[in-house]
N, CA, C and O of each residue as an XYZ file, in Angstrom:
744
protein
N      17.827    -38.301    -15.018
C      18.754    -38.547    -14.097
C      18.549    -37.223    -13.076
O      18.614    -36.088    -13.547
N      18.313    -37.436    -11.737
C      18.280    -36.251    -10.973
C      20.053    -35.987    -10.506
O      20.890    -36.881    -10.381
N      20.256    -34.607    -10.325
C      21.392    -34.404     -9.817
C      21.538    -34.403     -8.244
O      20.537    -34.064     -7.613
N      22.440    -34.673     -7.692
C      22.564    -34.687     -6.075
C      22.486    -33.395     -6.004
O      22.692    -32.664     -6.973
N      22.118    -32.907     -4.609
C      22.282    -31.613     -3.943
C      23.717    -31.489     -3.745
O      24.430    -32.483     -3.608
N      24.181    -30.244     -3.725
C      25.682    -29.869     -3.422
C      26.013    -29.937     -2.159
O      27.222    -29.954     -1.925
N      25.108    -29.992     -1.061
C      25.627    -30.376      0.073
C      25.908    -31.871      0.570
O      26.750    -32.304      1.357
N      24.927    -32.489     -0.151
C      25.286    -33.913     -0.030
C      26.174    -34.683     -0.812
O      26.488    -35.838     -0.525
N      26.681    -33.913     -2.029
C      27.900    -34.506     -2.698
C      29.055    -34.108     -1.911
O      29.940    -34.929     -1.670
N      29.110    -32.991     -1.521
C      30.225    -32.375     -0.637
C      30.704    -33.376      0.546
O      31.809    -33.754      0.935
N      29.270    -33.652      0.967
C      29.623    -34.526      2.547
C      30.033    -35.914      2.119
O      30.724    -36.570      2.899
N      29.696    -36.401      1.016
C      30.119    -37.885      0.544
C      31.590    -37.653      0.194
O      32.430    -38.449      0.614
N      31.966    -36.537     -0.601
C      33.287    -36.544     -0.939
C      34.275    -36.317      0.362
O      35.407    -36.796      0.432
N      33.714    -35.580      1.284
C      34.521    -35.514      2.455
C      34.658    -36.822      2.979
O      35.781    -37.294      3.160
N      33.764    -37.373      3.207
C      33.636    -39.093      4.015
C      34.566    -39.874      3.182
O      35.352    -40.645      3.733
N      34.543    -39.728      1.786
C      35.369    -40.708      1.094
C      36.823    -40.421      1.163
O      37.602    -41.372      1.220
N      37.254    -39.228      1.162
C      38.274    -38.756      1.443
C      38.791    -38.992      2.805
O      39.999    -39.232      2.788
N      38.249    -39.001      3.999
C      38.597    -39.294      5.160
C      38.837    -40.787      5.476
O      39.565    -41.231      6.363
N      38.170    -41.408      4.683
C      38.014    -42.881      4.547
C      39.432    -43.390      3.769
O      39.971    -44.416      4.184
N      39.899    -42.805      2.872
C      41.102    -43.078      2.071
C      42.288    -42.279      2.930
O      43.394    -42.800      3.066
N      42.026    -41.192      3.403
C      43.434    -40.952      4.235
C      43.637    -41.579      5.372
O      44.805    -41.803      5.688
N      42.890    -41.877      5.979
C      42.791    -42.915      7.408
C      43.202    -41.882      8.788
O      42.798    -40.719      8.813
N      43.910    -42.366      9.729
C      44.224    -41.346     10.993
C      45.144    -40.331     10.658
O      46.211    -40.684     10.156
N      44.913    -39.091     10.851
C      45.946    -38.099     10.547
C      46.608    -37.537     11.840
O      45.992    -36.985     12.752
N      48.059    -37.776     11.785
C      48.762    -37.327     12.856
C      49.041    -35.607     12.632
O      49.516    -34.963     11.696
N      48.553    -35.270     13.839
C      49.132    -33.310     13.895
C      50.157    -33.162     14.375
O      50.513    -33.678     15.435
N      50.871    -32.364     13.615
C      52.163    -32.037     14.093
C      52.287    -30.663     14.556
O      51.749    -29.770     13.901
N      53.018    -30.369     15.745
C      52.640    -29.214     16.487
C      54.043    -28.266     15.829
O      55.173    -28.692     15.591
N      53.621    -27.162     15.686
C      54.669    -26.093     15.134
C      54.822    -24.856     16.090
O      53.750    -24.283     16.286
N      55.628    -24.453     16.566
C      55.605    -23.219     17.541
C      56.378    -21.958     16.715
O      56.421    -20.810     17.156
N      57.016    -22.415     15.361
C      57.396    -21.082     14.722
C      56.786    -21.129     13.205
O      56.441    -22.114     12.554
N      56.768    -19.894     12.894
C      56.092    -19.556     11.564
C      57.252    -19.109     10.919
O      57.823    -18.289     11.638
N      57.808    -19.295      9.918
C      59.024    -18.732      9.325
C      58.576    -18.031      7.987
O      58.318    -18.738      7.014
N      58.485    -16.756      7.917
C      57.567    -16.197      6.471
C      58.511    -16.513      5.156
O      59.676    -16.229      5.438
N      58.390    -16.976      3.900
C      58.880    -17.553      3.112
C      58.698    -16.228      1.832
O      57.591    -15.820      1.482
N      59.761    -15.802      1.374
C      59.574    -14.993      0.385
C      60.406    -15.569     -0.826
O      61.398    -16.292     -0.726
N      59.799    -15.101     -2.027
C      60.338    -15.747     -3.283
C      61.700    -15.348     -3.809
O      62.407    -16.150     -4.419
N      62.123    -13.887     -3.523
C      63.081    -13.367     -4.321
C      64.682    -13.131     -3.308
O      65.850    -13.082     -3.691
N      64.037    -13.016     -1.816
C      65.275    -12.802     -1.153
C      66.281    -13.801     -1.137
O      65.936    -14.979     -1.048
N      67.372    -13.519     -1.206
C      68.418    -14.563     -1.581
C      69.369    -14.200     -0.269
O      70.415    -14.831     -0.115
N      68.974    -13.154      0.686
C      70.067    -12.838      1.999
C      68.959    -13.011      3.078
O      67.899    -12.410      2.903
N      69.119    -13.750      4.126
C      68.175    -13.618      5.196
C      68.516    -12.368      5.952
O      69.715    -12.181      6.159
N      67.728    -11.553      6.361
C      67.879    -10.290      7.070
C      67.980    -10.902      8.595
O      67.278    -11.836      8.982
N      68.924    -10.254      9.367
C      68.859    -10.776     10.742
C      68.420     -9.515     11.344
O      68.775     -8.418     10.913
N      67.461     -9.725     12.580
C      67.013     -8.678     13.394
C      68.359     -8.136     14.235
O      69.240     -8.953     14.501
N      68.498     -6.703     14.656
C      69.603     -6.596     15.419
C      68.533     -5.590     16.322
O      67.480     -5.041     15.997
N      69.234     -5.611     17.482
C      68.370     -4.870     18.759
C      69.614     -3.611     18.948
O      70.665     -3.718     19.580
N      69.141     -2.491     18.231
C      70.250     -1.365     18.481
C      69.419     -0.173     19.434
O      68.206     -0.204     19.224
N      69.717      0.537     20.121
C      69.284      1.453     20.790
C      68.651      2.738     19.970
O      69.132      2.970     18.861
N      67.792      3.423     20.372
C      67.025      4.222     19.422
C      67.712      5.420     19.003
O      67.450      6.068     17.990
N      68.912      5.751     20.139
C      69.578      6.717     19.641
C      70.766      6.023     18.552
O      71.126      6.608     17.530
N      71.124      5.103     18.843
C      72.082      4.950     17.677
C      71.488      4.806     16.366
O      72.217      5.075     15.411
N      70.092      4.366     16.102
C      69.379      4.796     14.889
C      69.329      6.202     14.657
O      69.814      6.694     13.638
N      68.741      6.908     15.586
C      68.625      8.482     15.102
C      69.739      8.927     14.776
O      69.680      9.856     13.970
N      70.997      8.538     15.177
C      72.219      9.257     14.708
C      72.588      8.969     13.355
O      73.334      9.644     12.645
N      72.022      7.951     13.077
C      72.351      7.596     11.594
C      71.012      7.992     10.763
O      71.050      7.823      9.544
N      70.020      8.428     11.261
C      69.170      8.900     10.521
C      69.326     10.233      9.702
O      69.779     11.142     10.398
N      69.086     10.549      8.504
C      69.038     12.222      8.031
C      67.676     12.684      8.221
O      66.694     11.942      8.222
N      67.659     14.019      8.392
C      66.476     14.520      8.367
C      65.847     15.107      6.908
O      66.569     15.699      6.106
N      64.508     14.883      6.688
C      64.036     15.376      5.531
C      63.282     16.412      5.663
O      62.187     16.476      5.105
N      63.780     17.405      6.449
C      62.878     18.621      6.678
C      63.161     19.596      5.715
O      62.404     20.557      5.581
N      64.252     19.449      4.970
C      64.307     20.473      3.786
C      63.366     19.760      2.569
O      63.360     18.568      2.262
N      62.632     20.776      2.018
C      61.718     20.005      0.997
C      62.244     19.930     -0.394
O      61.548     19.612     -1.358
N      63.624     20.266     -0.454
C      64.405     19.983     -1.632
C      64.822     18.713     -1.925
O      65.177     18.234     -3.002
N      64.713     18.107     -0.572
C      65.399     16.444     -0.598
C      64.244     15.475     -0.973
O      64.406     14.318     -1.360
N      62.923     16.181     -0.786
C      61.982     15.229     -1.548
C      62.073     14.794     -2.815
O      62.520     15.747     -3.453
N      61.856     13.665     -3.705
C      61.842     13.239     -4.797
C      60.423     13.200     -5.067
O      59.561     13.483     -4.235
N      60.186     12.799     -6.391
C      58.786     12.749     -6.804
C      58.516     11.059     -7.154
O      59.412     10.230     -6.998
N      57.456     10.786     -7.533
C      57.292      9.204     -7.393
C      57.895      8.490     -8.743
O      58.312      7.341     -8.888
N      57.790      9.639     -9.737
C      58.032      8.891    -10.934
C      59.188      9.505    -11.715
O      59.391      9.469    -12.929
N      60.057     10.201    -10.530
C      61.489     10.615    -10.810
C      62.379      9.534    -11.012
O      62.110      8.411    -10.586
N      63.289      9.757    -11.555
C      64.275      8.533    -11.697
C      65.717      8.897    -10.858
O      66.249      9.985    -11.080
N      66.338      7.930     -9.870
C      67.041      8.409     -8.849
C      68.352      8.040     -9.815
O      68.172      7.257    -10.749
N      69.861      8.694     -9.547
C      71.081      8.009    -10.216
C      72.021      8.715     -9.044
O      71.837      9.718     -8.356
N      73.175      7.699     -9.120
C      74.299      8.290     -8.164
C      75.248      7.553     -8.354
O      75.038      6.373     -8.638
N      76.481      8.029     -8.251
C      78.011      7.299     -8.338
C      78.796      7.898     -7.753
O      78.477      9.076     -7.593
N      79.832      7.575     -7.293
C      81.014      7.925     -6.393
C      81.947      8.206     -7.469
O      82.005      7.649     -8.565
N      82.803      9.315     -6.930
C      83.876      9.847     -8.008
C      84.924      8.484     -8.260
O      85.049      7.651     -7.363
N      85.532      8.374     -9.348
C      86.268      7.366     -9.555
C      85.565      5.736    -10.308
O      86.189      4.776    -10.760
N      83.856      5.988    -10.176
C      83.179      4.919    -10.805
C      82.770      5.675    -12.253
O      82.197      6.734    -12.509
N      83.396      4.517    -13.133
C      83.395      4.466    -14.583
C      81.672      4.791    -15.243
O      80.732      4.058    -14.933
N      81.582      5.492    -15.780
C      79.984      5.814    -16.382
C      79.491      4.455    -17.054
O      78.324      4.066    -17.071
N      80.746      3.715    -17.682
C      80.129      2.628    -18.346
C      79.601      1.579    -17.519
O      78.680      0.862    -17.907
N      80.319      1.422    -16.040
C      79.975      0.450    -15.126
C      78.491      0.857    -14.315
O      77.823      0.040    -13.681
N      78.121      2.433    -14.507
C      76.616      2.683    -13.944
C      75.879      2.392    -15.266
O      74.720      2.013    -15.095
N      76.260      2.477    -16.454
C      75.386      2.171    -17.438
C      75.039      0.654    -17.547
O      74.041      0.288    -18.169
N      75.820     -0.153    -16.977
C      75.615     -1.654    -16.899
C      74.602     -1.797    -15.735
O      73.676     -2.606    -15.781
N      74.766     -1.198    -14.977
C      73.843     -1.326    -13.301
C      72.736     -0.835    -14.168
O      71.737     -1.553    -14.172
N      72.707      0.176    -14.860
C      71.181      1.199    -15.229
C      70.525      0.243    -16.074
O      69.310      0.138    -15.909
N      71.166     -0.603    -17.097
C      70.457     -1.430    -17.946
C      70.058     -2.967    -17.403
O      69.439     -3.811    -18.050
N      70.507     -3.082    -16.229
C      70.289     -4.409    -15.780
C      71.063     -5.475    -15.991
O      70.838     -6.548    -15.433
N      71.885     -5.320    -16.677
C      73.111     -6.298    -17.231
C      74.092     -6.682    -15.971
O      74.793     -7.693    -15.998
N      74.071     -5.866    -14.984
C      74.732     -6.574    -13.885
C      74.039     -7.540    -12.954
O      72.862     -7.300    -12.683
N      74.694     -8.733    -12.365
C      74.096     -9.750    -11.864
C      73.490     -9.346    -10.500
O      74.253     -9.255     -9.538
N      72.294     -9.120    -10.366
C      71.858     -8.767     -8.883
C      71.440    -10.238     -7.987
O      70.509    -10.988     -8.283
N      72.381    -10.411     -6.844
C      72.338    -11.630     -6.186
C      71.320    -11.345     -4.989
O      70.762    -12.321     -4.486
N      71.091    -10.283     -4.585
C      70.023     -9.982     -3.073
C      69.092     -8.810     -3.656
O      69.247     -8.066     -4.625
N      68.023     -8.929     -2.667
C      66.776     -8.134     -2.920
C      66.183     -7.739     -1.593
O      66.011     -8.711     -0.858
N      65.881     -6.767     -1.168
C      65.351     -5.911     -0.250
C      63.993     -5.297     -0.693
O      63.917     -4.413     -1.547
N      62.939     -5.831     -0.051
C      61.511     -5.195     -0.230
C      60.908     -4.023      1.025
O      60.264     -4.433      1.991
N      61.155     -2.894      0.874
C      60.808     -2.137      1.965
C      59.310     -1.682      1.938
O      58.953     -0.645      2.497
N      58.541     -2.419      1.332
C      57.095     -1.974      1.234
C      56.409     -2.077      2.548
O      56.509     -3.088      3.243
N      55.635     -0.918      2.928
C      54.841     -0.974      4.206
C      55.588     -0.898      5.458
O      55.084     -1.111      6.561
N      57.082     -0.516      5.202
C      57.460     -0.374      6.413
C      57.826      0.968      6.837
O      58.230      1.786      6.011
N      57.699      1.273      8.192
C      57.932      2.572      8.748
C      59.302      2.939      8.354
O      60.082      2.122      7.864
N      59.632      4.357      8.604
C      60.831      4.578      8.085
C      61.986      4.375      9.467
O      63.160      4.676      9.254
N      61.650      3.948     10.614
C      62.805      3.414     11.288
C      63.044      1.818     11.056
O      64.136      1.302     11.293
N      62.146      1.231     10.667
C      62.312     -0.071     10.695
C      62.686     -0.446      9.099
O      63.116     -1.576      8.870
N      62.535      0.416      8.112
C      63.072      0.470      6.809
C      64.527      0.599      6.891
O      65.247     -0.168      6.252
N      65.003      1.517      7.632
C      66.193      2.234      7.710
C      66.985      0.952      8.399
O      67.995      0.522      7.844
N      66.512      0.373      9.589
C      67.104     -1.044     10.235
C      67.080     -1.903      9.168
O      68.217     -2.369      9.088
N      66.514     -2.273      8.466
C      66.445     -3.347      7.751
C      67.470     -3.135      6.463
O      68.090     -4.048      5.917
N      67.517     -1.623      6.068
C      68.613     -1.315      5.107
C      69.889     -1.625      5.650
O      70.625     -2.384      5.020
N      70.209     -1.194      6.615
C      71.700     -1.113      7.319
C      72.036     -2.975      7.665
O      73.164     -3.451      7.545
N      70.830     -3.784      8.086
C      71.301     -5.055      8.070
C      71.559     -5.493      6.947
O      72.554     -6.216      6.893
N      70.835     -5.253      5.717
C      70.793     -5.418      4.334
C      72.262     -5.514      3.909
O      73.025     -6.475      3.805
N      72.399     -4.269      3.710
C      73.927     -3.590      3.352
C      75.155     -4.681      4.061
O      76.119     -5.243      3.541
N      74.770     -4.681      5.095
C      76.031     -5.209      6.144
C      75.984     -6.773      5.764
O      77.055     -7.379      5.719
N      74.925     -7.364      5.524
C      74.907     -8.875      4.897
C      75.405     -8.943      3.607
O      76.286     -9.745      3.295
N      74.821     -8.031      2.714
C      75.897     -7.653      1.189
C      77.154     -8.025      1.302
O      77.573     -8.998      0.675
N      78.130     -7.116      2.327
C      79.258     -6.951      2.211
C      79.637     -8.154      2.741
O      80.517     -8.748      2.118
N      79.204     -8.665      3.728
C      79.577    -10.062      4.357
C      79.743    -10.905      3.245
O      80.817    -11.400      2.900
N      78.507    -11.079      2.616
C      78.525    -12.233      1.622
C      79.386    -12.193     -0.212
O      79.452    -12.974     -1.160
N      80.004    -10.522      0.167
C      80.673    -10.293     -1.237
C      79.824    -10.014     -2.200
O      80.181    -10.360     -3.326
N      78.453     -9.311     -2.058
C      77.575     -9.229     -3.116
C      77.634     -7.975     -3.759
O      77.421     -6.911     -3.179
N      77.923     -8.092     -4.970
C      78.102     -6.596     -5.859
C      77.236     -6.007     -5.977
O      77.039     -4.964     -5.353
N      76.370     -6.559     -6.915
C      74.535     -6.049     -7.188
C      73.512     -6.369     -6.329
O      73.507     -7.413     -5.677
N      72.600     -5.496     -6.283
C      71.225     -6.229     -5.504
C      70.358     -4.676     -5.787
O      70.773     -3.571     -6.137
N      68.943     -5.205     -5.444
C      67.996     -4.427     -5.950
C      67.069     -4.147     -4.576
O      66.616     -5.040     -3.860
N      66.903     -2.812     -4.387
C      66.039     -2.504     -3.069
C      64.576     -2.134     -3.708
O      64.529     -1.374     -4.675
N      63.657     -2.563     -3.273
C      62.219     -2.073     -3.474
C      61.826     -1.168     -2.667
O      61.645     -1.530     -1.504
N      61.641     -0.110     -2.927
C      60.929      1.075     -1.801
C      59.710      1.439     -2.344
O      59.148      2.116     -1.482
N      58.808      1.314     -3.606
C      57.572      1.789     -3.922
C      57.522      2.844     -4.614
O      58.559      3.116     -5.219
N      56.455      3.695     -4.757
C      56.457      4.885     -4.822
C      55.596      5.887     -4.211
O      55.430      7.040     -4.609
N      55.131      5.393     -3.328
C      54.770      6.623     -2.225
C      52.935      6.530     -2.333
O      52.353      7.219     -1.494
N      52.142      5.809     -3.206
C      51.043      6.272     -3.714
C      50.106      6.106     -2.193
O      49.345      6.912     -1.658
N      50.498      4.792     -1.799
C      49.772      4.616     -0.324
C      50.287      5.117      1.057
O      50.015      4.541      2.111
N      51.214      6.470      0.946
C      51.419      7.027      2.050
C      50.512      7.904      2.227
O      49.526      8.055      1.505
N      50.782      8.512      3.163
C      49.700      9.661      3.737
C      49.268     10.743      2.886
O      48.094     11.043      2.668
N      50.287     11.303      2.425
C      50.594     12.256      1.615
C      50.725     12.185     -0.043
O      50.830     13.190     -0.747
N      50.700     10.862     -0.524
C      50.885     10.300     -1.449
C      52.322     10.712     -2.208
O      52.393     10.984     -3.407
N      53.459     10.705     -1.271
C      54.532     11.331     -1.491
C      55.810     10.149     -1.113
O      55.916      9.658      0.011
N      56.577      9.867     -2.076
C      57.603      8.720     -1.740
C      58.832      9.081     -0.715
O      59.975      9.514     -0.857
N      58.066      8.707      0.318
C      59.016      9.077      1.642
C      60.300      8.107      1.803
O      61.373      8.556      2.205
N      60.119      6.742      1.460
C      61.213      5.986      1.658
C      61.896      5.970      0.308
O      62.838      5.180      0.240
N      61.666      6.566     -0.620
C      62.316      6.536     -2.182
C      63.294      7.862     -1.912
O      64.408      7.842     -2.435
N      62.841      9.187     -0.986
C      63.397     10.057     -0.766
C      64.454      9.900      0.657
O      65.445     10.631      0.636
N      64.331      9.250      1.521
C      64.888      8.694      2.360
C      66.244      7.822      1.923
O      67.336      7.974      2.470
N      66.000      6.960      0.930
C      66.802      5.929      0.311
C      67.787      6.812     -0.461
O      68.979      6.507     -0.509
N      67.318      7.868     -1.044
C      68.325      8.704     -1.609
C      69.324      9.430     -1.200
O      70.290      9.887     -1.813
N      68.918      9.515      0.192
C      70.103     10.349      1.386
C      70.771      9.258      1.826
O      71.985      9.243      1.620
N      70.175      8.162      2.493
C      70.792      7.044      2.963
C      72.044      6.427      2.205
O      73.150      6.258      2.717
N      71.775      6.195      1.219
C      72.335      5.566      0.221
C      73.801      6.049      0.180
O      74.865      5.529      0.517
N      73.454      7.256     -0.365
C      74.437      8.471     -0.574
C      75.569      8.342      0.845
O      76.761      8.486      0.574
N      75.298      8.153      1.894
C      76.076      8.551      3.172
C      76.678      7.091      3.234
O      77.676      7.102      3.955
N      76.445      6.016      2.791
C      76.942      4.633      3.135
C      78.281      4.355      2.357
O      78.149      4.094      1.161
N      79.497      4.376      2.857
C      80.502      4.379      2.295
C      80.483      2.942      1.207
O      81.060      2.826      0.126
N      79.575      1.901      1.950
C      79.997      0.613      0.929
C      79.132      0.834     -0.252
O      79.117     -0.144     -1.000
N      78.439      1.790     -0.622
C      77.312      1.982     -1.807
C      78.418      2.790     -2.701
O      78.880      3.838     -2.249
N      78.799      2.336     -3.864
C      79.782      3.034     -5.055
C      78.646      3.778     -5.873
O      78.715      4.982     -6.122
N      77.573      2.951     -6.278
C      76.280      3.433     -7.286
C      75.148      3.281     -6.844
O      75.086      2.642     -5.793
N      73.984      3.733     -7.379
C      72.602      3.223     -7.379
C      72.093      4.140     -8.424
O      72.545      5.260     -8.662
N      70.973      3.477     -9.106
C      70.043      3.876     -9.953
C      68.548      3.272    -10.119
O      68.252      2.093     -9.927
N      67.725      4.235    -10.485
C      66.397      3.822    -10.634
C      66.212      1.987    -11.326
O      67.116      1.639    -12.085
N      65.282      1.131    -11.085
C      65.289      0.286    -11.880
C      64.984     -0.071    -13.270
O      64.668      1.014    -13.760
N      64.900     -0.893    -14.122
C      64.397     -0.912    -15.391
C      62.907     -1.078    -15.101
O      62.694     -1.283    -13.906
N      61.694     -1.040    -15.961
C      60.527     -1.080    -15.743
C      60.206     -2.519    -15.177
O      59.415     -2.689    -14.249
N      60.807     -3.427    -15.742
C      60.493     -4.755    -15.712
C      60.846     -5.127    -13.984
O      60.195     -6.012    -13.428
N      61.681     -4.536    -13.407
C      62.172     -4.832    -11.964
C      61.674     -3.525    -11.046
O      62.197     -3.323     -9.950
N      61.000     -2.965    -11.383
C      60.006     -2.069    -10.815
C      60.145     -0.555    -10.917
O      59.761      0.208    -10.031
N      60.729     -0.164    -12.079
C      60.781      1.096    -12.534
C      61.376      2.003    -11.530
O      62.337      1.631    -10.857
N      60.815      3.257    -11.389
C      61.029      4.199    -10.241
C      60.720      3.700     -8.809
O      61.152      4.205     -7.773
N      59.924      2.653     -8.913
C      59.811      2.081     -7.351
C      60.416      1.076     -6.836
O      59.957      0.270     -6.027
N      61.946      1.125     -7.516
C      63.102      0.319     -7.079
C      64.515      0.901     -7.408
O      64.519      1.727     -8.320
N      65.544      0.655     -6.907
C      66.587      0.657     -7.156
C      67.735     -0.518     -7.138
O      67.803     -1.319     -6.206
N      68.650     -0.541     -8.288
C      69.787     -1.267     -8.265
C      70.917     -0.313     -7.433
O      70.986      0.910     -7.305
N      71.677     -1.292     -6.979
C      72.643     -0.624     -6.070
C      73.911     -1.711     -6.513
O      73.840     -2.904     -6.806
N      75.145     -0.752     -6.432
C      76.429     -1.418     -6.509
C      77.141     -1.161     -5.255
O      77.238     -0.139     -4.575
N      77.651     -2.428     -5.108
C      78.476     -2.422     -3.752
C      79.902     -2.452     -3.701
O      80.538     -2.948     -4.631
N      80.444     -1.978     -2.724
C      81.981     -2.028     -2.727
C      82.656     -3.419     -2.511
O      82.171     -4.160     -1.655
N      83.396     -3.694     -3.002
C      84.104     -5.316     -2.959
C      84.558     -5.021     -1.707
O      84.733     -3.911     -1.204
N      84.814     -6.590     -1.042
C      85.618     -6.768      0.490
C      87.030     -6.869     -0.076
O      87.457     -7.215     -1.177
N      87.683     -6.399      1.185
C      89.182     -6.960      0.657
C      89.507     -8.222      0.893
O      90.653     -8.525      0.562
N      88.540     -9.443      1.587
C      89.124    -10.688      1.590
C      89.004    -11.319      0.350
O      89.567    -12.399      0.173
N      88.163    -10.642     -0.781
C      87.943    -11.558     -2.018
C      88.294    -10.721     -3.304
O      87.604    -10.800     -4.321
N      89.405     -9.914     -3.205
C      89.816     -9.119     -3.995
C      90.635     -9.715     -4.930
O      91.147     -9.039     -5.823
């Protein structure tokens, strides 16, 4: 028995498929909505003036503010119990939102962070994860976004604590954050 050439077999399969399917109606779509698996909050695009954004950005001109790729981060405001930070660090707090900053420039990442935190507060989300990466693909192989986040999150009143994630959730390339409860749901 001779085996048919693959080109002939493929053409016969395509012809059979088209015969079975019949006429196909094309549906026009003018919008493409990106789908992410883990984002539970849809980030809104905000139009801010560049001056507003610059006023909220901290400068990393001081070399002591740059953190290492494998360095763990941890912060808690006064009044936050060590036990709560320990629960956050162990990943036992419920995380209801996630933001992935991979590949973003500093201004875009900062705006996405501001929108994300605002949305978390509006939805009364207590725990979330932010993925910033380790900076291996950056120009000087330094974790720029990680260093920026370390400063930005400390400056935000709605952030009560943050720490590096567990290995399974991104390790030193991600942060767990604990947000302030809003007054409406206390």
